[in-house]
ZALOVEX-959465 format. One record per residue: x, y, z of N, C-alpha, C in turn; residue number from 1; residue in one letter. Coordinates in steps of 0.001 Angstrom, whole numbers. Layout:
ZALOVEX-959465
n.east n.north n.up ca.east ca.north ca.up c.east c.north c.up seq type
X Y Z X Y Z X Y Z NUM A;
...
//
This chain:
ZALOVEX-959465
n.east n.north n.up ca.east ca.north ca.up c.east c.north c.up seq type
-48176 -44422 -7628 -49470 -45062 -7550 -49348 -46203 -6493 1 M;
-50340 -46409 -5638 -50395 -47432 -4701 -50935 -48732 -5287 2 I;
-50303 -49790 -5104 -50791 -51062 -5629 -51493 -51849 -4556 3 M;
-52692 -52141 -4802 -53470 -52930 -3868 -53758 -54299 -4499 4 A;
-53921 -55284 -3660 -53970 -56666 -4241 -55435 -57087 -4470 5 S;
-56382 -56587 -3747 -57800 -57010 -4054 -58697 -55782 -4052 6 D;
-59917 -55993 -4433 -60892 -54965 -4652 -61201 -54206 -3390 7 I;
-61314 -54892 -2281 -61640 -54228 -995 -60532 -53267 -593 8 T;
-59244 -53598 -821 -58142 -52739 -515 -58213 -51502 -1494 9 E;
-58487 -51706 -2747 -58558 -50553 -3660 -59702 -49624 -3267 10 M;
-60840 -50214 -2842 -61948 -49295 -2448 -61539 -48538 -1193 11 I;
-60770 -49212 -288 -60340 -48509 948 -59364 -47394 599 12 D;
-58531 -47573 -399 -57578 -46536 -789 -58334 -45388 -1419 13 V;
-59341 -45667 -2249 -60198 -44601 -2856 -60866 -43847 -1743 14 L;
-61442 -44547 -767 -62140 -43911 304 -61182 -42939 1119 15 F;
-59967 -43472 1396 -59011 -42681 2126 -58556 -41506 1357 16 D;
-58456 -41653 -11 -58055 -40564 -888 -59129 -39438 -805 17 M;
-60392 -39774 -886 -61487 -38802 -789 -61554 -38201 597 18 I;
-61445 -39055 1616 -61536 -38599 3010 -60359 -37630 3382 19 N;
-59195 -37859 2867 -58025 -37045 3272 -57875 -35810 2269 20 E;
-58678 -35722 1307 -58530 -34641 309 -58740 -33289 971 21 A;
-58147 -32222 394 -58265 -30927 905 -59605 -30323 434 22 K;
-60183 -29500 1302 -61450 -28893 947 -61212 -27797 -65 23 N;
-62220 -27570 -916 -62199 -26469 -1881 -62448 -25202 -1068 24 V;
-61764 -24175 -1378 -61957 -22896 -625 -63393 -22469 -757 25 P;
-63932 -21923 265 -65267 -21406 413 -66424 -22512 206 26 L;
-66061 -23761 363 -67054 -24865 230 -66730 -25873 1230 27 S;
-67688 -26153 2132 -67428 -27075 3252 -67515 -28547 2817 28 G;
-68275 -28932 1841 -68450 -30346 1536 -67782 -30754 194 29 D;
-67058 -29966 -473 -66397 -30279 -1685 -64946 -30366 -1397 30 K;
-64262 -31302 -2157 -62832 -31495 -1995 -62100 -31692 -3275 31 C;
-60766 -31621 -3228 -60012 -31773 -4469 -59197 -33071 -4406 32 M;
-59305 -33940 -5391 -58490 -35128 -5447 -57804 -35165 -6851 33 I;
-56843 -35948 -6941 -56133 -36162 -8229 -57015 -36992 -9086 34 E;
-57471 -36357 -10177 -58429 -37033 -11042 -57801 -38250 -11703 35 R;
-56638 -38159 -12263 -56008 -39350 -12912 -55806 -40527 -11960 36 D;
-55388 -40136 -10796 -55067 -41210 -9808 -56408 -41901 -9418 37 R;
-57499 -41187 -9190 -58755 -41716 -8832 -59327 -42549 -9984 38 A;
-59208 -42001 -11224 -59738 -42789 -12392 -58901 -44070 -12521 39 L;
-57598 -44012 -12366 -56801 -45267 -12449 -57224 -46239 -11428 40 D;
-57493 -45741 -10232 -57935 -46672 -9163 -59265 -47304 -9515 41 L;
-60162 -46532 -10057 -61506 -47118 -10450 -61315 -48037 -11559 42 I;
-60460 -47774 -12490 -60200 -48740 -13633 -59597 -50028 -13053 43 D;
-58723 -49875 -12140 -58090 -51099 -11515 -59177 -51933 -10819 44 D;
-60062 -51227 -10120 -61126 -51944 -9399 -61991 -52725 -10462 45 I;
-62364 -52011 -11548 -63177 -52688 -12557 -62466 -53911 -13120 46 R;
-61197 -53790 -13353 -60382 -54858 -13952 -60185 -56035 -13009 47 N;
-60294 -55687 -11702 -60010 -56728 -10681 -61330 -57451 -10325 48 Q;
-62458 -57069 -10784 -63681 -57857 -10461 -63485 -59353 -10953 49 F;
-63685 -60257 -10041 -63459 -61635 -10404 -64605 -62170 -11315 50 P;
-64250 -63187 -11945 -65286 -63881 -12866 -66430 -64360 -12069 51 M;
-66195 -64646 -10744 -67315 -65140 -10015 -68435 -64071 -9903 52 E;
-68006 -62810 -9890 -69142 -61793 -9824 -69875 -61706 -11149 53 L;
-69228 -61954 -12201 -69896 -61969 -13540 -70848 -63213 -13520 54 K;
-70342 -64309 -13027 -71192 -65534 -12986 -72363 -65344 -12019 55 E;
-72013 -64634 -10868 -73134 -64365 -9978 -74171 -63467 -10620 56 A;
-73756 -62513 -11454 -74735 -61689 -12161 -75552 -62509 -13128 57 R;
-74884 -63488 -13816 -75656 -64336 -14703 -76667 -65220 -13915 58 K;
-76214 -65690 -12836 -77069 -66541 -11951 -78248 -65687 -11497 59 I;
-78045 -64505 -11088 -79039 -63592 -10624 -80027 -63305 -11805 60 M;
-79467 -63126 -12977 -80341 -62894 -14127 -81196 -64152 -14459 61 D;
-80630 -65317 -14267 -81335 -66546 -14537 -82257 -66942 -13434 62 N;
-82084 -66324 -12248 -82890 -66674 -11064 -84328 -66497 -11381 63 R;
-84775 -65453 -11913 -86163 -65224 -12287 -86687 -66294 -13194 64 A;
-85894 -66695 -14206 -86360 -67755 -15095 -86485 -69048 -14349 65 D;
-85505 -69304 -13471 -85570 -70548 -12693 -86803 -70611 -11795 66 M;
-87174 -69476 -11201 -88263 -69384 -10263 -89576 -69584 -11101 67 L;
-89618 -68900 -12260 -90785 -69015 -13121 -90986 -70511 -13553 68 A;
-89886 -71122 -13937 -89997 -72512 -14313 -90451 -73414 -13218 69 T;
-89893 -73189 -12038 -90219 -73978 -10856 -91736 -73743 -10533 70 A;
-92219 -72483 -10605 -93633 -72222 -10401 -94485 -72917 -11404 71 K;
-94095 -72862 -12673 -94881 -73588 -13694 -94907 -75086 -13438 72 R;
-93697 -75703 -13046 -93691 -77133 -12765 -94532 -77450 -11540 73 E;
-94512 -76604 -10496 -95267 -76792 -9297 -96729 -76757 -9594 74 A;
-97154 -75756 -10491 -98576 -75624 -10895 -98986 -76849 -11656 75 E;
-98078 -77332 -12573 -98424 -78500 -13365 -98629 -79745 -12486 76 A;
-97759 -79867 -11508 -97833 -81005 -10520 -99148 -80838 -9697 77 I;
-99459 -79667 -9240 -100677 -79481 -8492 -101900 -79717 -9337 78 R;
-101900 -79226 -10605 -103022 -79510 -11460 -103185 -80962 -11756 79 Q;
-102020 -81688 -11933 -102063 -83052 -12252 -102676 -83854 -11080 80 S;
-102200 -83450 -9847 -102689 -84081 -8672 -104233 -83874 -8472 81 A;
-104651 -82627 -8760 -106097 -82318 -8686 -106910 -83151 -9692 82 E;
-106289 -83259 -10947 -106989 -84051 -12013 -107026 -85492 -11569 83 D;
-105947 -85998 -11018 -105962 -87412 -10559 -106969 -87612 -9470 84 K;
-106939 -86666 -8548 -107970 -86831 -7345 -109388 -86776 -7959 85 A;
-109670 -85905 -8912 -110989 -85801 -9475 -111351 -87160 -10234 86 R;
-110297 -87648 -10917 -110435 -88878 -11703 -110729 -90063 -10690 87 Q;
-110028 -90180 -9644 -110223 -91215 -8610 -111544 -91065 -7985 88 L;
-111887 -89870 -7681 -113251 -89587 -7118 -114403 -89996 -8075 89 L;
-114143 -89658 -9337 -115191 -90026 -10391 -115243 -91498 -10485 90 A;
-114049 -92229 -10516 -114004 -93639 -10590 -114716 -94278 -9335 91 E;
-114529 -93700 -8168 -115179 -94199 -6972 -116712 -94045 -7111 92 D;
-117123 -92852 -7617 -118563 -92557 -7825 -119125 -93534 -8867 93 V;
-118368 -93746 -9910 -118841 -94687 -10989 -118980 -96083 -10357 94 I;
-117947 -96508 -9643 -117975 -97831 -9023 -119084 -97980 -8063 95 A;
-119371 -96943 -7268 -120508 -96986 -6345 -121833 -96998 -7050 96 L;
-121914 -96261 -8117 -123201 -96246 -8911 -123352 -97615 -9564 97 Q;
-122312 -98232 -10125 -122340 -99497 -10710 -122812 -100545 -9702 98 A;
-122216 -100466 -8499 -122542 -101442 -7383 -124029 -101294 -7053 99 K;
-124489 -100042 -6938 -125939 -99754 -6539 -126772 -100370 -7662 100 Q;
-126392 -100086 -8913 -127175 -100550 -10081 -127202 -102073 -10121 101 R;
-126073 -102654 -9860 -125998 -104151 -9752 -126910 -104707 -8704 102 A;
-126859 -104059 -7536 -127717 -104545 -6457 -129238 -104400 -6829 103 N;
-129533 -103268 -7497 -130913 -103086 -8011 -131281 -104097 -8964 104 E;
-130412 -104429 -9914 -130696 -105512 -10866 -130937 -106818 -10245 105 I;
-130068 -107103 -9263 -130203 -108376 -8561 -131530 -108416 -7777 106 I;
-131909 -107380 -7125 -133154 -107327 -6443 -134378 -107497 -7350 107 R;
-134311 -106795 -8500 -135365 -106922 -9523 -135420 -108366 -10070 108 Q;
-134250 -108907 -10312 -134189 -110334 -10818 -134796 -111342 -9796 109 S;
-134420 -111121 -8598 -134957 -112018 -7510 -136491 -111818 -7405 110 E;
-136972 -110633 -7488 -138389 -110342 -7405 -139122 -110966 -8596 111 E;
-138488 -110740 -9776 -139025 -111352 -10983 -139049 -112950 -10945 112 R;
-137981 -113465 -10357 -137911 -114933 -10219 -138996 -115479 -9303 113 S;
-139241 -114664 -8224 -140382 -115053 -7249 -141686 -115034 -7993 114 R;
-141884 -113967 -8779 -143117 -113805 -9532 -143342 -114915 -10508 115 E;
-142237 -115280 -11217 -142357 -116361 -12232 -142622 -117716 -11556 116 L;
-141986 -117950 -10364 -142258 -119206 -9677 -143680 -119286 -9171 117 K;
-144202 -118164 -8617 -145559 -118106 -8205 -146529 -118320 -9418 118 R;
-146243 -117641 -10482 -147075 -117808 -11730 -147031 -119306 -12213 119 A;
-145812 -119877 -12225 -145698 -121307 -12699 -146428 -122164 -11748 120 A;
-146241 -121951 -10468 -147026 -122778 -9506 -148507 -122702 -9662 121 Y;
-149049 -121368 -9855 -150413 -121204 -10053 -150905 -121897 -11352 122 E;
-150050 -121764 -12407 -150462 -122434 -13639 -150516 -123910 -13549 123 Y;
-149482 -124535 -12902 -149452 -125972 -12719 -150627 -126374 -11845 124 C;
-150878 -125646 -10789 -151993 -125979 -9868 -153328 -125910 -10636 125 E;
-153493 -124946 -11454 -154757 -124709 -12166 -154826 -125901 -13293 126 D;
-153669 -126185 -13961 -153767 -127250 -14941 -154072 -128576 -14357 127 A;
-153408 -128858 -13230 -153716 -130158 -12548 -155191 -130177 -12003 128 L;
-155656 -129085 -11509 -157039 -129080 -10985 -158032 -129289 -12156 129 R;
-157767 -128580 -13368 -158628 -128797 -14450 -158554 -130263 -15026 130 R;
-157341 -130806 -14951 -157162 -132172 -15449 -157868 -133124 -14493 131 T;
-157800 -132906 -13201 -158433 -133721 -12218 -159915 -133578 -12432 132 E;
-160418 -132366 -12631 -161901 -132183 -12855 -162354 -132917 -14160 133 E;
-161510 -132834 -15191 -161807 -133515 -16475 -161848 -135023 -16333 134 A;
-160791 -135505 -15578 -160714 -136919 -15356 -161902 -137383 -14559 135 V;
-162303 -136633 -13458 -163361 -136995 -12682 -164727 -136938 -13405 136 A;
-164844 -135895 -14338 -166009 -135847 -15114 -166078 -137005 -16100 137 E;
-164896 -137372 -16731 -164876 -138519 -17684 -165166 -139801 -16901 138 A;
-164659 -139915 -15640 -164928 -141069 -14839 -166428 -141231 -14562 139 Y;
-167080 -140048 -14191 -168482 -140112 -13911 -169219 -140441 -15184 140 D;
-168813 -140002 -16332 -169468 -140315 -17591 -169318 -141750 -17916 141 E;
-168142 -142329 -17634 -167918 -143757 -17879 -168794 -144569 -16946 142 I;
-168914 -144222 -15712 -169783 -144931 -14784 -171167 -144874 -15242 143 K;
-171648 -143732 -15654 -172987 -143612 -16105 -173279 -144462 -17394 144 Q;
-172280 -144408 -18333 -172436 -145265 -19539 -172463 -146714 -19163 145 S;
-171636 -147134 -18259 -171568 -148510 -17803 -172898 -148953 -17215 146 R;
-173406 -148020 -16382 -174690 -148321 -15670 -175793 -148486 -16731 147 G;
-175782 -147553 -17655 -176821 -147690 -18788 -176644 -148951 -19511 148 R;
-175393 -149274 -19807 -175116 -150452 -20577 -175570 -151709 -19783 149 F;
-175201 -151741 -18546 -175692 -152908 -17719 -177172 -153002 -17570 150 C;
-177798 -151845 -17509 -179214 -151808 -17343 -179949 -152258 -18627 151 A;
-179411 -151961 -19732 -180041 -152375 -21068 -179663 -153805 -21354 152 T;
-178570 -154241 -21028 -178090 -155557 -21392 -178617 -156640 -20506 153 A;
-178866 -156331 -19343 -179346 -157279 -18347 -178206 -158108 -17760 154 G;
-178497 -158690 -16583 -177429 -159407 -15904 -177045 -160706 -16607 155 P;
-177846 -161306 -17409 -177426 -162547 -18100 -176534 -162387 -19168 156 S;
-176486 -161192 -19797 -175568 -160985 -20969 -174159 -160579 -20566 157 S;
-173878 -160293 -19193 -172611 -159847 -18790 -171784 -161134 -18610 158 V;
-170724 -161308 -19274 -169898 -162570 -19182 -169207 -162665 -17835 159 P;
-169227 -163871 -17285 -168546 -164125 -15947 -167069 -164267 -16255 160 Q;
-166330 -163912 -15299 -164853 -164045 -15490 -164440 -165475 -15367 161 S;
-163657 -165901 -16270 -163147 -167263 -16277 -161726 -167307 -15725 162 S;
-161140 -168419 -15517 -159816 -168487 -14863 -158749 -167921 -15715 163 A;
-158863 -167996 -17065 -157803 -167562 -17926 -157980 -166122 -18438 164 G;
-159087 -165511 -18141 -159365 -164197 -18785 -159141 -163084 -17674 165 S;
-159154 -161925 -18139 -158912 -160725 -17232 -160161 -160476 -16360 166 R;
-159957 -159947 -15207 -161162 -159679 -14331 -161784 -158335 -14880 167 P;
-163037 -158256 -14693 -163809 -157134 -15119 -163587 -156029 -14073 168 I;
-163450 -154808 -14575 -163193 -153657 -13636 -164553 -153284 -13073 169 Y;
-164447 -153042 -11742 -165718 -152651 -10995 -165488 -151229 -10466 170 D;
-166122 -150305 -11152 -165974 -148898 -10777 -166614 -148529 -9464 171 A;
-167656 -149246 -9152 -168372 -149001 -7886 -167456 -149327 -6726 172 A;
-166611 -150380 -6857 -165732 -150783 -5820 -164637 -149650 -5579 173 A;
-164281 -148946 -6648 -163272 -147930 -6475 -163758 -146717 -5697 174 D;
-165028 -146432 -5725 -165619 -145198 -5017 -165559 -145498 -3484 175 E;
-165514 -146688 -3043 -165497 -146881 -1557 -164226 -146655 -998 176 D;
//
């Protein structure tokens, strides 16, 4: 039996054994080889497979799981990014709406303030006008009453102002 040190050499020996085998009579593509020697060589090849090939097979088996996990993680990251983008967009929209609403409230408040100032001005103007009219009416009534009083009392009954007393108010002098 030929001893080969690695798998590639054993496969080369098996190839040469088949390639150099004698043809079976009356058959062009069939040949005869030593069965025990070929089987021993195949067993040696199987036994010589290094542990790395078994590990490589395990890695290949796990490859699909790793790819599926990576795809799930990538999808979760993508979904999270989309959710965050939607949330940020919604927050921007909410902030914009809040700003617009605040501006509208400020505008309405300023308009209401102007209306209240105008109404207060009109109220004060009307109250002062009515007070002025009432005072003028009362003043006219006082003048008329004084005139009637002076006419009925006569000039001799009106006391003259003395040095120590208060002067008499003359409404007619105020009109000028």
